[in-house]
Residue, then its C-alpha position, 0 to 999 in steps of 0.5 A: m554310876l550316878g545315883k538319882r532320887f526322884a520326888v513324886r508330886a501329885s496334882k489334880s491332873r498329872v503326876f510328874a517326877v523331879g530330879r535332884r537339883y545341881q548345886s555349886s558345891d557339887s563341882d568340888y566333889k573329887g569322885s568316889a574311891n572306887y570310881i571306875p568310868g562306866k562301871q561303878g562309883y560316882a564321877p567327880g562333880f557328881p556326888p551321891p545323894k544325901k545320906w547315901r554312901d559314895v562307897p559301899r560297905p565293906k563285906p564283914d569277914p566270915m565268922l570262924a569256928s574259933d570265934l564261937p564263945v564256949p557255953k557256960r557250965p557249972s564249975s564243979e560236978a556238985a554244983a551241976a548236980r545241985a543245979e539239976k535238982q533245983n531247976a530242971s528247966a535250967a538244965f534243959r536250957q544248958r543242954m540245948r545251949e550246948l547242942r546249938h553250939s555243937y551244930l553251929h561249930d560243925h556248920l562253920v567248919n563246913e563253910q570254911t572247908k567250902r571257902e577253901e575248896r572254892k579258893e583252890s578251884l578258882a586258883r586252878t581255873r585262873e592257872i589253866q586260863a593263863e595257860q590257855r592264853e599263853k598257848i593262844r599267844k604262841e600259836r598266833l605268834v607262829y601263825q603270824t610268822q608263817v604268814q609273813a614268810d609265805p609270799l602268797s599269804a593275804e597280808n603279802v599279796l594285798n597289803a594295807e596300802g592296797l598294793t599287790l606284791l605278786g610282782n616281787i615273788p621270785e620264780p621257782a627254779a627250773r628243775d632238771i628231769n634227771d633229778p630224783g625228786y622230779k615228777l613228770a606231769p601227765p599229758r593233757v589229752s583233748i578229744s574233739i567230736p564232729e558236729e554231725a556225729n553229735k547231732i546223730r547221737n542226740q537224735e538216737r537219745k531222743e528216740n530211745r527216750q520216747l520209746m522208753t516212755q511208750h513202753r512204761h505207759e503200756d505197762n501201766v495200762q496193762a496193769m490197770m486192766t489186770l486189776f480191773h478184771a481181778a476185781e470182778k470176782y469180789 
């Protein structure tokens, strides 16, 4: 990531931007500690702009409930009663101080519990993902083994050199008809019909189709006439 600062110069006719000028001392820059090419940090020879940090500030540690200071209280009950009589507002401020401390303590405890739950959930998620990756790796290994063992697979039939390996596949051994596991293939039956018979059958189909169309037309005409005569009554 290369940071850029642009200075805008205005004139009567136009506004244009000027980038940061490259200096000879920039070539001595070794790169930021968090530099990852294409992701983050500053590459060697490209330092950050002036008054810019090359490495972002680390996040502060979250505040814990044990880090809260205990609110101050009177040393004795008599001093507390005397202070309450002398200044009621001071006593009220003391109670508000203790109440805020209690609320903040409960909030920090809840936040700590949530952080621990998120950490446990993230650990479980990573464990499940690792198991899934291992399962996929084993399945891929089994698949590759089966593909390599299968002579008719795509990798064996046509390899990277474009040479077919079908000629190297051994022929299946002939099986005896008396073997217990032998299955007799059903015979193939072919039926041939004379050409003259086909012509006669096609002519019959055509006549039947025309006759059916004529009957349907007559039925439609009869239905329309019936409807016409029935409409005269209205």
